[in-house]
KOLMI-124697 format. One line per field, with one value per atom (N, C-alpha, C, CB): residue in three letters; chain; atom name; x, y, z. Coordinates in pm, 1 decimal, padded with zeros to 6 digits. Glycine has a CB too. Example, Ala and Ser with C-alpha at 12.3 -4.5 7.8 and 13.67 -1.06 7.14 Angstrom:
r	c(ala|ala|ala|ala|ser|ser|ser|ser)
c	c(A|A|A|A|A|A|A|A)
a	c(N|CA|C|CB|N|CA|C|CB)
x	c(01319.0|01230.0|01320.0|01130.8|01285.0|01367.0|01290.0|01408.4)
y	c(-00569.0|-00450.0|-00330.0|-00447.3|-00225.0|-00106.0|00003.0|-00059.8)
z	c(00780.0|00780.0|00780.0|00904.6|00708.0|00714.0|00787.0|00572.5)
This chain:
r	c(met|met|met|met|ser|ser|ser|ser|thr|thr|thr|thr|pro|pro|pro|pro|ala|ala|ala|ala|gln|gln|gln|gln|his|his|his|his|ala|ala|ala|ala|val|val|val|val|arg|arg|arg|arg|thr|thr|thr|thr|gly|gly|gly|gly|pro|pro|pro|pro|trp|trp|trp|trp|ser|ser|ser|ser|phe|phe|phe|phe|leu|leu|leu|leu|asp|asp|asp|asp|asp|asp|asp|asp|leu|leu|leu|leu|pro|pro|pro|pro|lys|lys|lys|lys|ala|ala|ala|ala|asn|asn|asn|asn|ala|ala|ala|ala|leu|leu|leu|leu|his|his|his|his|leu|leu|leu|leu|thr|thr|thr|thr|thr|thr|thr|thr|arg|arg|arg|arg|tyr|tyr|tyr|tyr|gln|gln|gln|gln|ala|ala|ala|ala|leu|leu|leu|leu|cys|cys|cys|cys|val|val|val|val|his|his|his|his|thr|thr|thr|thr|ser|ser|ser|ser|pro|pro|pro|pro|ala|ala|ala|ala|gly|gly|gly|gly|gly|gly|gly|gly|cys|cys|cys|cys|gln|gln|gln|gln|leu|leu|leu|leu|trp|trp|trp|trp|leu|leu|leu|leu|arg|arg|arg|arg|cys|cys|cys|cys|gln|gln|gln|gln|gln|gln|gln|gln|ser|ser|ser|ser|leu|leu|leu|leu|asp|asp|asp|asp|glu|glu|glu|glu|lys|lys|lys|lys|ala|ala|ala|ala|arg|arg|arg|arg|tyr|tyr|tyr|tyr|his|his|his|his|leu|leu|leu|leu|gln|gln|gln|gln|lys|lys|lys|lys|his|his|his|his|leu|leu|leu|leu|ala|ala|ala|ala|ser|ser|ser|ser|leu|leu|leu|leu|leu|leu|leu|leu|asp|asp|asp|asp|ala|ala|ala|ala|asp|asp|asp|asp|pro|pro|pro|pro|gly|gly|gly|gly|ser|ser|ser|ser|val|val|val|val|ser|ser|ser|ser|gly|gly|gly|gly|glu|glu|glu|glu|his|his|his|his|leu|leu|leu|leu|gly|gly|gly|gly|arg|arg|arg|arg|leu|leu|leu|leu|ala|ala|ala|ala|gly|gly|gly|gly|tyr|tyr|tyr|tyr|arg|arg|arg|arg|asn|asn|asn|asn|trp|trp|trp|trp|lys|lys|lys|lys|arg|arg|arg|arg|cys|cys|cys|cys|gly|gly|gly|gly|pro|pro|pro|pro|trp|trp|trp|trp|val|val|val|val|asn|asn|asn|asn|val|val|val|val|leu|leu|leu|leu|ala|ala|ala|ala|ala|ala|ala|ala|thr|thr|thr|thr|gln|gln|gln|gln|cys|cys|cys|cys|gly|gly|gly|gly|pro|pro|pro|pro|leu|leu|leu|leu|ile|ile|ile|ile|thr|thr|thr|thr|his|his|his|his|ala|ala|ala|ala|his|his|his|his|asp|asp|asp|asp|pro|pro|pro|pro|asp|asp|asp|asp|pro|pro|pro|pro|pro|pro|pro|pro|ser|ser|ser|ser|leu|leu|leu|leu|pro|pro|pro|pro|leu|leu|leu|leu|thr|thr|thr|thr|pro|pro|pro|pro|thr|thr|thr|thr|arg|arg|arg|arg|ser|ser|ser|ser|arg|arg|arg|arg|gly|gly|gly|gly|gln|gln|gln|gln|gln|gln|gln|gln|gln|gln|gln|gln|pro|pro|pro|pro|gly|gly|gly|gly|pro|pro|pro|pro|asp|asp|asp|asp|leu|leu|leu|leu|ser|ser|ser|ser|glu|glu|glu|glu|ser|ser|ser|ser|gly|gly|gly|gly|arg|arg|arg|arg|asp|asp|asp|asp)
c	c(A|A|A|A|A|A|A|A|A|A|A|A|A|A|A|A|A|A|A|A|A|A|A|A|A|A|A|A|A|A|A|A|A|A|A|A|A|A|A|A|A|A|A|A|A|A|A|A|A|A|A|A|A|A|A|A|A|A|A|A|A|A|A|A|A|A|A|A|A|A|A|A|A|A|A|A|A|A|A|A|A|A|A|A|A|A|A|A|A|A|A|A|A|A|A|A|A|A|A|A|A|A|A|A|A|A|A|A|A|A|A|A|A|A|A|A|A|A|A|A|A|A|A|A|A|A|A|A|A|A|A|A|A|A|A|A|A|A|A|A|A|A|A|A|A|A|A|A|A|A|A|A|A|A|A|A|A|A|A|A|A|A|A|A|A|A|A|A|A|A|A|A|A|A|A|A|A|A|A|A|A|A|A|A|A|A|A|A|A|A|A|A|A|A|A|A|A|A|A|A|A|A|A|A|A|A|A|A|A|A|A|A|A|A|A|A|A|A|A|A|A|A|A|A|A|A|A|A|A|A|A|A|A|A|A|A|A|A|A|A|A|A|A|A|A|A|A|A|A|A|A|A|A|A|A|A|A|A|A|A|A|A|A|A|A|A|A|A|A|A|A|A|A|A|A|A|A|A|A|A|A|A|A|A|A|A|A|A|A|A|A|A|A|A|A|A|A|A|A|A|A|A|A|A|A|A|A|A|A|A|A|A|A|A|A|A|A|A|A|A|A|A|A|A|A|A|A|A|A|A|A|A|A|A|A|A|A|A|A|A|A|A|A|A|A|A|A|A|A|A|A|A|A|A|A|A|A|A|A|A|A|A|A|A|A|A|A|A|A|A|A|A|A|A|A|A|A|A|A|A|A|A|A|A|A|A|A|A|A|A|A|A|A|A|A|A|A|A|A|A|A|A|A|A|A|A|A|A|A|A|A|A|A|A|A|A|A|A|A|A|A|A|A|A|A|A|A|A|A|A|A|A|A|A|A|A|A|A|A|A|A|A|A|A|A|A|A|A|A|A|A|A|A|A|A|A|A|A|A|A|A|A|A|A|A|A|A|A|A|A|A|A|A|A|A|A|A|A|A|A|A|A|A|A|A|A|A|A|A|A|A|A|A|A|A|A|A|A|A|A|A|A|A|A|A|A|A|A|A|A|A|A|A|A|A|A|A|A|A|A|A|A|A|A|A|A|A|A|A|A|A|A|A|A|A|A|A|A|A|A|A|A|A|A|A|A|A|A|A|A|A|A|A|A|A|A|A|A|A|A|A|A|A|A|A|A|A|A|A|A|A|A|A|A|A|A|A|A|A|A)
a	c(N|CA|C|CB|N|CA|C|CB|N|CA|C|CB|N|CA|C|CB|N|CA|C|CB|N|CA|C|CB|N|CA|C|CB|N|CA|C|CB|N|CA|C|CB|N|CA|C|CB|N|CA|C|CB|N|CA|C|CB|N|CA|C|CB|N|CA|C|CB|N|CA|C|CB|N|CA|C|CB|N|CA|C|CB|N|CA|C|CB|N|CA|C|CB|N|CA|C|CB|N|CA|C|CB|N|CA|C|CB|N|CA|C|CB|N|CA|C|CB|N|CA|C|CB|N|CA|C|CB|N|CA|C|CB|N|CA|C|CB|N|CA|C|CB|N|CA|C|CB|N|CA|C|CB|N|CA|C|CB|N|CA|C|CB|N|CA|C|CB|N|CA|C|CB|N|CA|C|CB|N|CA|C|CB|N|CA|C|CB|N|CA|C|CB|N|CA|C|CB|N|CA|C|CB|N|CA|C|CB|N|CA|C|CB|N|CA|C|CB|N|CA|C|CB|N|CA|C|CB|N|CA|C|CB|N|CA|C|CB|N|CA|C|CB|N|CA|C|CB|N|CA|C|CB|N|CA|C|CB|N|CA|C|CB|N|CA|C|CB|N|CA|C|CB|N|CA|C|CB|N|CA|C|CB|N|CA|C|CB|N|CA|C|CB|N|CA|C|CB|N|CA|C|CB|N|CA|C|CB|N|CA|C|CB|N|CA|C|CB|N|CA|C|CB|N|CA|C|CB|N|CA|C|CB|N|CA|C|CB|N|CA|C|CB|N|CA|C|CB|N|CA|C|CB|N|CA|C|CB|N|CA|C|CB|N|CA|C|CB|N|CA|C|CB|N|CA|C|CB|N|CA|C|CB|N|CA|C|CB|N|CA|C|CB|N|CA|C|CB|N|CA|C|CB|N|CA|C|CB|N|CA|C|CB|N|CA|C|CB|N|CA|C|CB|N|CA|C|CB|N|CA|C|CB|N|CA|C|CB|N|CA|C|CB|N|CA|C|CB|N|CA|C|CB|N|CA|C|CB|N|CA|C|CB|N|CA|C|CB|N|CA|C|CB|N|CA|C|CB|N|CA|C|CB|N|CA|C|CB|N|CA|C|CB|N|CA|C|CB|N|CA|C|CB|N|CA|C|CB|N|CA|C|CB|N|CA|C|CB|N|CA|C|CB|N|CA|C|CB|N|CA|C|CB|N|CA|C|CB|N|CA|C|CB|N|CA|C|CB|N|CA|C|CB|N|CA|C|CB|N|CA|C|CB|N|CA|C|CB|N|CA|C|CB|N|CA|C|CB|N|CA|C|CB|N|CA|C|CB|N|CA|C|CB|N|CA|C|CB|N|CA|C|CB|N|CA|C|CB|N|CA|C|CB|N|CA|C|CB|N|CA|C|CB|N|CA|C|CB|N|CA|C|CB|N|CA|C|CB|N|CA|C|CB|N|CA|C|CB|N|CA|C|CB|N|CA|C|CB|N|CA|C|CB|N|CA|C|CB|N|CA|C|CB|N|CA|C|CB|N|CA|C|CB|N|CA|C|CB|N|CA|C|CB|N|CA|C|CB|N|CA|C|CB|N|CA|C|CB|N|CA|C|CB|N|CA|C|CB|N|CA|C|CB)
x	c(00075.1|-00010.1|00082.4|-00105.1|00066.8|00140.5|00081.1|00157.7|00166.0|00121.0|00103.8|00243.3|00040.5|00033.7|00187.2|-00056.4|00269.9|00395.8|00500.2|00447.8|00434.5|00517.5|00462.8|00483.4|00386.4|00332.3|00328.8|00195.4|00367.5|00361.7|00214.0|00421.7|00186.9|00070.4|00045.7|00081.1|-00041.6|-00054.3|-00168.6|-00057.6|-00186.5|-00277.4|-00317.1|-00230.3|-00409.2|-00468.7|-00377.4|-00538.4|-00393.9|-00319.9|-00297.1|-00389.1|-00209.9|-00210.6|-00074.9|-00303.6|00005.0|00102.1|00088.3|00193.4|00152.4|00122.2|00229.8|00073.3|00208.3|00345.5|00280.8|00420.2|00377.7|00327.8|00422.3|00337.5|00363.4|00431.3|00458.9|00552.0|00380.3|00392.9|00369.5|00285.8|00429.8|00375.4|00245.0|00487.1|00149.3|00019.4|00020.5|-00074.5|00078.5|00071.9|00114.4|00148.6|00224.2|00254.6|00176.0|00353.7|00113.3|-00005.6|-00115.5|-00053.5|-00161.6|-00303.1|-00256.6|-00368.9|-00127.2|-00097.2|-00085.2|00016.7|-00037.2|-00024.0|-00162.3|00064.8|-00275.1|-00399.5|-00485.6|-00476.0|-00399.6|-00467.1|-00395.4|-00448.8|-00301.4|-00214.5|-00236.1|-00069.5|-00270.8|-00266.1|-00394.8|-00118.7|-00431.2|-00555.0|-00498.1|-00609.1|-00559.6|-00490.5|-00594.7|-00376.4|-00543.9|-00647.8|-00541.1|-00729.8|-00575.1|-00505.8|-00565.7|-00480.0|-00490.5|-00569.8|-00465.1|-00578.7|-00521.4|-00452.4|-00459.7|-00552.9|-00342.8|-00334.8|-00318.7|-00197.1|-00243.3|-00221.5|-00153.6|-00139.7|-00153.5|-00067.1|00092.2|-00092.8|00116.9|00257.3|00307.8|00253.4|00224.9|00232.3|00210.1|00147.8|00145.7|00122.8|00019.9|00239.3|00039.9|-00067.1|-00016.5|-00117.1|-00109.2|-00091.1|-00139.3|-00162.2|-00075.6|-00101.0|-00120.3|-00014.8|-00244.2|-00240.0|-00258.5|-00338.2|-00158.9|-00148.5|-00196.3|-00024.6|-00270.9|-00332.1|-00226.6|-00480.7|-00184.0|-00100.6|-00162.3|00002.5|-00090.1|-00131.2|-00167.4|-00029.2|-00105.1|-00116.9|-00100.8|00005.0|-00170.3|-00153.1|-00003.0|-00258.5|00027.0|00170.3|00177.8|00237.8|00267.9|00306.3|00391.7|00371.2|00393.8|00478.6|00604.5|00503.0|00678.1|00823.0|00824.2|00897.9|00724.6|00714.9|00682.7|00605.8|00578.2|00526.3|00648.7|00393.7|00727.9|00822.9|00923.0|00882.4|00953.0|01049.2|00981.1|01121.0|00873.3|00810.6|00780.5|00677.0|00742.4|00742.6|00871.6|00688.3|00960.4|01116.6|01138.5|01261.2|01105.4|01139.4|01088.9|01098.2|00949.5|00855.7|00888.8|00690.4|00908.9|00951.8|01053.5|00997.9|01163.3|01313.6|01272.5|01477.1|01169.9|01134.0|01046.8|01039.7|00965.1|00842.3|00869.2|00688.8|00983.0|01019.5|00894.9|01011.7|00874.9|00776.2|00871.1|00682.5|00811.6|00878.1|00956.0|00785.1|01089.6|01136.9|01113.4|01292.4|01076.2|01058.3|00928.9|01050.9|00830.3|00711.4|00699.8|00600.0|00799.3|00805.5|00825.4|00901.4|00767.3|00812.0|00730.1|00798.9|00604.3|00521.0|00409.3|00603.3|00396.1|00272.6|00238.3|00305.1|00273.7|00213.4|00048.7|00326.2|-00009.6|-00162.2|-00186.0|-00258.6|-00260.9|-00257.5|-00380.2|-00261.9|-00386.4|-00467.8|-00623.9|-00406.9|-00713.9|-00860.0|-00911.4|-00963.2|-00965.4|-01040.5|-01145.7|-01106.4|-01187.1|-01284.1|-01255.9|-01405.7|-01150.7|-01087.4|-00976.2|-01050.0|-00949.9|-00885.0|-00709.5|-00981.1|-00616.7|-00472.5|-00417.9|-00391.8|-00421.1|-00379.0|-00228.6|-00449.0|-00155.3|-00010.6|00008.0|00081.5|-00058.8|-00021.0|-00093.1|-00031.9|-00159.0|-00210.6|-00373.2|-00133.0|-00433.7|-00570.1|-00630.3|-00632.1|-00550.6|-00639.6|-00721.9|-00558.5|-00815.2|-00898.5|-00825.4|-01021.8|-00843.8|-00781.0|-00885.9|-00753.2|-00870.7|-00980.8|-00911.0|-01072.4|-00996.5|-00983.9|-00980.8|-01097.0|-00886.4|-00849.5|-00920.4|-00670.0|-00869.8|-00898.6|-00876.7|-00784.1|-00985.0|-00987.7|-01001.3|-01078.5|-00919.2|-00937.1|-00936.8|-00851.4|-01020.2|-01010.1|-00978.5|-01146.2|-00907.0|-00880.4|-00716.6|-00946.2|-00647.3|-00525.6|-00466.5|-00495.3|-00324.8|-00259.2|-00239.2|-00089.6|-00193.1|-00172.5|-00033.7|-00221.7|00022.1|00161.6|00222.8|00182.6|00316.6|00391.3|00466.1|00468.4|00517.0|00600.3|00735.1|00606.2|00797.1|00943.8|01047.7|00982.4|01010.4|01118.3|01092.6|01118.1|01011.5|00960.2|01101.1|00806.2|01133.9|01218.0|01220.8|01221.8|01103.8|01085.1|01023.9|01016.3|01073.0|01018.0|00948.8|01119.6|00842.9|00762.7|00845.1|00611.4|00833.2|00911.5|00795.2|01050.8|00749.3|00620.2|00652.3|00573.6|00582.2|00585.1|00535.4|00519.8|00601.1|00581.7|00553.2|00686.1|00477.2|00485.9|00614.1|00356.3|00667.4|00804.1|00803.5|00838.2|00913.6|00928.1|00942.7|01031.3|00909.0|00939.1|01061.1|00941.1|01092.5|01206.8|01284.2|01179.7|01410.1|01476.1|01409.0|01632.9|01384.8|01366.1|01215.6|01364.9|01142.2|00991.1|00993.9|00867.3|00899.9|00891.0|00834.6|00815.9|00876.8|00818.5|00772.3|00923.7|00686.6|00639.6|00742.1|00543.0|00800.8|00923.5|00863.3|01045.7|00977.1|00941.0|00908.2|01059.3|00826.6|00787.6|00908.4|00650.9|00958.6|01045.6|01006.6|01126.0|00879.8|00819.8|00853.5|00631.0|00820.8|00865.7|00815.4|00843.3|00654.7|00606.9|00638.4|00482.2|00700.8|00768.6|00881.4|00789.1|00943.9|01075.2|01084.3|01150.9|00957.3|00916.6|00894.2|00750.5)
y	c(-00113.9|-00011.9|00122.0|-00026.8|00224.3|00343.6|00432.7|00407.3|00535.7|00649.7|00771.9|00685.6|00897.5|01005.5|01050.2|01114.6|01049.6|01104.3|01044.1|01100.4|00934.7|00856.1|00919.4|00668.8|00993.6|01025.4|01190.1|00956.1|01245.1|01401.1|01447.2|01434.7|01513.5|01591.4|01674.8|01685.1|01668.2|01750.0|01828.9|01681.2|01968.6|02051.6|02091.4|02161.6|02190.2|02246.0|02260.5|02370.7|02282.0|02308.9|02459.2|02255.2|02513.2|02651.2|02696.0|02681.4|02816.8|02868.5|03009.7|02845.5|03033.4|03184.0|03258.2|03203.5|03392.6|03489.2|03616.4|03517.4|03678.7|03799.8|03918.8|03760.4|04024.1|04146.3|04172.2|04150.4|04148.2|04155.2|04316.7|04050.5|04375.2|04518.3|04478.8|04616.4|04592.9|04563.4|04542.4|04673.9|04619.5|04606.0|04471.1|04707.9|04416.3|04295.4|04194.5|04270.0|04182.7|04089.1|04113.1|04121.0|04197.4|04205.0|04146.3|04372.3|04193.8|04136.1|04000.3|04186.7|03918.5|03797.7|03728.4|03786.0|03801.2|03746.8|03733.2|03848.0|03812.5|03821.3|03704.9|03973.7|03661.6|03548.6|03391.8|03595.8|03387.5|03248.4|03252.3|03210.7|03134.6|03123.6|03186.1|02962.3|03279.6|03337.8|03418.3|03429.4|03452.2|03536.1|03666.4|03435.3|03771.2|03871.0|03951.4|03946.6|03958.0|04017.8|04135.1|03892.0|04247.3|04387.0|04400.4|04531.8|04407.7|04375.5|04521.5|04266.1|04615.4|04753.5|04829.9|04758.2|04954.4|05044.0|04991.6|05231.9|04979.1|04957.7|04824.8|04946.5|04735.5|04588.8|04515.8|04536.9|04608.6|04555.1|04455.7|04499.8|04352.1|04230.7|04096.5|04215.3|03990.9|03865.0|03795.6|03824.1|03701.1|03633.0|03479.3|03665.6|03407.4|03286.5|03222.2|03250.0|03146.5|03088.5|02977.7|03077.7|02914.0|02774.3|02692.7|02761.3|02576.1|02482.2|02379.2|02436.1|02285.7|02177.6|02065.0|02139.9|02071.4|01943.3|01992.7|01825.6|01919.6|01954.2|01924.1|01862.1|02008.8|02017.5|02007.0|02140.2|01926.9|01922.9|02037.9|01799.7|02056.2|02188.8|02198.9|02197.7|02104.7|02112.1|02164.1|01959.2|02081.9|02113.9|02263.5|02025.4|02297.1|02428.4|02529.6|02444.4|02512.2|02587.4|02620.9|02525.9|02513.1|02532.2|02590.2|02397.0|02579.0|02656.7|02798.5|02588.5|02834.0|02979.3|03044.6|02990.1|02966.8|03052.0|03070.9|02965.3|02971.9|03005.1|03131.0|02903.6|03120.3|03243.8|03359.3|03226.8|03366.5|03483.2|03577.2|03447.4|03471.4|03545.4|03576.1|03427.0|03522.8|03587.5|03719.7|03473.7|03726.3|03822.7|03921.0|03751.7|03920.3|04036.4|04033.9|04194.3|03910.5|03886.7|03887.3|03741.8|03876.7|03866.1|03742.7|03877.5|03740.9|03597.1|03526.8|03594.0|03612.0|03574.6|03496.9|03710.4|03492.8|03425.5|03318.6|03519.9|03224.7|03119.4|02986.6|03143.4|02976.6|02849.7|02740.2|02867.3|02778.5|02663.6|02640.9|02537.7|02717.1|02664.9|02823.6|02525.2|02936.2|03067.6|03074.9|03217.1|03124.1|03160.5|03313.4|03120.5|03344.1|03514.2|03563.7|03580.3|03678.7|03776.7|03762.5|03924.1|03746.0|03723.9|03853.1|03647.1|03863.2|03992.0|04015.4|03975.2|04133.6|04190.5|04211.0|04110.3|04202.1|04242.7|04339.0|04143.4|04394.2|04512.7|04430.0|04629.0|04498.5|04463.2|04538.8|04480.1|04523.8|04608.4|04602.0|04577.8|04506.7|04512.9|04623.9|04364.2|04671.6|04794.1|04907.2|04770.7|04959.1|05051.4|05055.5|05154.8|04932.4|04917.2|04943.4|04974.8|04922.0|04931.0|04817.5|04943.5|04806.7|04704.2|04598.1|04765.2|04487.1|04375.3|04346.9|04244.2|04375.6|04334.7|04244.7|04481.4|04170.4|04089.2|04194.2|03981.1|04210.1|04294.8|04219.8|04304.5|04100.3|04003.1|03862.2|04035.9|03775.2|03654.4|03594.1|03619.9|03492.1|03450.5|03311.3|03503.6|03234.8|03101.5|03049.1|03046.1|03152.7|03134.7|03124.9|03255.0|03074.2|03082.9|02939.8|03202.4|02948.8|02803.3|02801.7|02782.5|02673.1|02646.4|02662.1|02519.8|02665.6|02664.7|02524.8|02737.5|02523.0|02405.6|02389.1|02384.1|02264.5|02227.0|02285.5|02074.7|02347.4|02399.5|02284.6|02452.6|02168.3|02061.8|01995.3|01939.4|02067.3|02032.8|02069.8|02132.7|02003.8|02051.8|02162.7|01989.3|02220.1|02351.0|02420.6|02361.1|02518.2|02584.8|02696.4|02624.7|02749.1|02860.0|02982.6|02891.4|03056.0|03198.1|03298.9|03196.9|03339.7|03409.2|03564.0|03422.9|03622.3|03750.0|03829.2|03766.6|03947.5|04061.4|04176.4|04084.9|04272.3|04416.2|04468.6|04502.3|04600.1|04648.4|04677.9|04803.8|04646.9|04663.6|04797.7|04592.1|04836.2|04986.8|05035.4|05006.5|05168.7|05224.3|05237.8|05361.4|05247.4|05262.6|05382.5|05287.5|05473.1|05604.7|05583.0|05754.6|05485.9|05498.6|05395.9|05444.4|05453.4|05371.9|05245.0|05435.1|05122.9|04987.5|04930.5|04888.4|04819.3|04753.8|04694.1|04652.1|04603.4|04525.6|04439.4|04636.0|04372.2|04279.9|04349.9|04184.6|04277.7|04338.4|04323.0|04275.9|04440.3|04441.1|04458.6|04523.5|04456.0|04490.7|04346.3|04525.1|04374.5|04265.1|04120.4|04299.5|04120.9|03999.6|03954.0|03999.6|04044.2|04021.7|03959.6|04121.8|03973.1|03910.2|03772.1|03978.8|03761.9|03581.4|03522.6|03549.4)
z	c(00003.1|00005.9|00003.8|00130.1|-00104.4|-00090.7|00001.0|-00212.1|00039.7|00137.1|00033.0|00269.5|00097.0|00017.9|-00009.9|00086.4|00078.6|00066.5|-00035.7|00192.5|-00079.1|-00205.4|-00345.9|-00206.9|-00342.1|-00457.3|-00470.0|-00464.6|-00582.1|-00616.9|-00609.0|-00773.7|-00534.0|-00533.0|-00672.1|-00411.9|-00751.2|-00858.2|-00839.9|-00977.5|-00892.2|-00879.9|-01033.8|-00787.8|-01023.5|-01162.4|-01240.2|-01164.5|-01376.4|-01490.5|-01496.7|-01613.2|-01437.3|-01407.2|-01373.5|-01299.1|-01391.9|-01343.8|-01308.2|-01419.9|-01193.7|-01149.9|-01158.4|-01013.0|-01189.6|-01198.0|-01141.4|-01371.5|-01050.2|-00954.0|-00985.7|-00781.0|-00965.1|-00997.6|-01140.8|-00929.3|-01238.0|-01374.5|-01414.5|-01443.2|-01504.7|-01542.3|-01618.4|-01643.6|-01591.8|-01646.6|-01799.4|-01611.2|-01858.0|-01996.0|-02060.4|-02048.1|-01993.0|-02028.0|-02001.4|-01989.0|-01890.5|-01832.4|-01920.2|-01675.4|-01954.5|-02054.3|-02180.5|-02089.2|-02229.7|-02358.4|-02353.7|-02414.4|-02283.2|-02261.1|-02239.2|-02157.8|-02194.4|-02179.1|-02340.8|-02065.6|-02433.1|-02568.3|-02639.2|-02648.9|-02611.3|-02657.3|-02593.5|-02624.3|-02474.8|-02420.1|-02329.1|-02334.0|-02290.0|-02181.7|-02063.6|-02142.6|-02000.3|-01893.9|-01801.0|-01951.3|-01677.0|-01599.5|-01550.3|-01451.1|-01571.6|-01526.5|-01411.2|-01630.5|-01294.0|-01149.4|-01131.8|-00986.1|-01128.4|-01107.1|-00928.7|-01202.9|-00875.2|-00720.1|-00667.2|-00670.5|-00742.2|-00694.4|-00799.9|-00565.3|-00797.0|-00894.8|-00859.1|-00860.1|-00748.5|-00686.0|-00750.4|-00513.2|-00723.6|-00743.0|-00870.4|-00663.0|-00959.8|-01093.8|-01105.5|-01144.8|-01160.4|-01175.3|-01138.0|-01323.5|-01123.9|-01098.7|-01231.2|-00970.0|-01285.5|-01383.8|-01378.5|-01457.5|-01415.0|-01403.9|-01554.9|-01301.2|-01591.8|-01729.3|-01719.3|-01790.0|-01824.6|-01821.4|-01889.3|-01897.9|-01819.6|-01895.9|-01938.9|-01832.3|-02026.4|-02104.5|-02017.9|-02199.9|-01891.6|-01807.8|-01656.2|-01850.8|-01561.6|-01411.0|-01373.8|-01312.2|-01289.1|-01240.1|-01103.4|-01277.0|-01047.3|-00915.4|-00884.2|-00885.1|-00737.0|-00690.2|-00744.1|-00542.2|-00762.3|-00806.4|-00959.6|-00792.6|-01044.5|-01184.4|-01190.0|-01258.4|-01116.7|-01128.1|-01088.7|-01031.6|-00978.7|-00946.4|-01068.1|-00836.8|-01141.0|-01242.8|-01375.1|-01269.3|-01380.4|-01495.5|-01453.2|-01545.7|-01337.9|-01289.4|-01285.9|-01154.6|-01248.3|-01258.6|-01397.4|-01195.8|-01492.7|-01628.7|-01690.8|-01707.0|-01646.0|-01712.3|-01643.6|-01700.2|-01507.4|-01448.3|-01513.5|-01333.8|-01536.8|-01587.3|-01737.7|-01579.2|-01796.7|-01945.2|-01927.7|-02044.3|-01811.0|-01828.6|-01723.2|-01810.1|-01661.2|-01577.1|-01437.3|-01688.8|-01415.7|-01278.0|-01182.6|-01264.1|-01052.0|-00927.1|-00908.0|-00823.6|-00900.6|-00891.5|-00748.6|-00924.6|-00660.0|-00505.8|-00493.7|-00404.7|-00612.2|-00598.7|-00705.4|-00602.8|-00705.0|-00790.5|-00730.1|-00879.0|-00596.4|-00511.3|-00549.8|-00353.1|-00641.9|-00682.5|-00586.9|-00693.5|-00501.9|-00428.5|-00374.6|-00291.3|-00446.3|-00390.6|-00463.1|-00443.3|-00377.9|-00410.5|-00440.3|-00282.0|-00547.1|-00554.3|-00483.1|-00719.6|-00491.7|-00425.2|-00474.8|-00456.5|-00393.6|-00452.6|-00480.0|-00354.8|-00617.8|-00675.0|-00578.6|-00828.1|-00535.6|-00498.3|-00329.7|-00547.4|-00305.5|-00192.7|-00185.0|-00142.0|-00083.3|-00070.5|-00024.2|00064.3|-00088.2|-00070.1|00029.3|-00188.2|00156.6|00255.4|00273.7|00377.3|00199.3|00224.0|00118.0|00202.4|00043.4|-00042.9|-00022.9|-00179.1|00106.9|00152.4|00118.8|00110.2|00078.3|00036.2|-00083.4|00103.1|-00203.9|-00334.4|-00351.0|-00462.8|-00433.3|-00468.0|-00565.0|-00530.4|-00556.7|-00622.9|-00739.0|-00519.1|-00867.8|-00947.3|-01086.0|-00991.9|-01149.4|-01265.3|-01366.0|-01285.9|-01448.1|-01567.4|-01705.7|-01579.2|-01690.9|-01836.6|-01795.8|-01977.4|-01850.8|-01861.2|-02003.6|-01781.6|-02050.3|-02172.6|-02185.6|-02249.7|-02268.3|-02276.8|-02440.8|-02214.5|-02502.3|-02633.5|-02632.7|-02724.2|-02757.0|-02752.2|-02697.3|-02674.7|-02720.3|-02689.4|-02520.2|-02779.7|-02471.8|-02342.3|-02327.8|-02300.2|-02215.8|-02184.9|-02174.3|-02059.7|-02218.6|-02187.9|-02073.7|-02276.2|-02026.7|-01917.2|-01944.5|-01898.2|-01873.5|-01871.0|-01914.3|-01716.4|-01876.0|-01915.7|-02062.0|-01801.4|-02122.1|-02256.1|-02354.7|-02296.1|-02454.9|-02548.1|-02612.1|-02619.9|-02618.1|-02663.0|-02567.2|-02779.5|-02489.1|-02365.9|-02405.5|-02265.6|-02342.6|-02421.8|-02414.6|-02360.2|-02516.4|-02526.3|-02571.8|-02649.6|-02466.1|-02453.4|-02533.6|-02273.3|-02637.5|-02688.0|-02593.4|-02806.0|-02581.3|-02504.8|-02578.4|-02427.6|-02524.4|-02563.7|-02500.3|-02515.4|-02578.7|-02537.6|-02357.1|-02635.5|-02311.7|-02175.3|-02137.6|-02128.2|-02021.0|-01976.1|-02019.5|-01828.5|-02005.8|-02038.6|-01891.5|-02120.6|-01892.0|-01763.1|-01683.6|-01784.9|-01733.0|-01650.7|-01570.5|-01765.1|-01621.0|-01576.2|-01444.2|-01712.2|-01359.8|-01239.4|-01263.7|-01137.7|-01201.2|-01234.3|-01104.7|-01306.0|-01116.0|-00989.4|-00912.2|-01014.6|-00993.2|-00926.5|-00808.2|-00863.6|-00754.1|-00632.8|-00499.6|-00603.6|-00433.5|-00319.5|-00209.3|-00275.2|-00161.1|-00058.1|00075.8|-00081.0|00085.8|00223.0|00327.3|00200.8|00449.6|00526.4|00510.4|00648.6|00457.0|00413.9|00283.8|00424.7|00189.3|00072.5|00078.9|00012.4|00187.1|00197.6|00237.0|00284.7|00322.2|00391.4|00266.5|00507.9)
């Protein structure tokens, strides 16, 4: 008889990215099956990308790490078990702005696993110029945790 610890726990077919620039997150929802949640003006957006298959925590970590490096997302939110902010609530970590869904799409391709021979190369809108303020990673006490 096997125990739960002997099997990798698989969860839904999605990958989560945090602190994406709003324009990049919205652009990706036009190209992939995704959900874009605006968490705050300072924090940008969280993006849920639909994957071709369910992923366990380790596989999700590898995919999130890969995608975060491509997309200017927060590298500190790639643990594979992060959950996002719930739309309709306030983000008290960032002084209380409302968390809102900006876009949800069910058309377009699904994201493949990072260990596929051809990992995703997601097309983006032009990134910010150096002089513009950017959301960037959360440097607060809870963000460092």
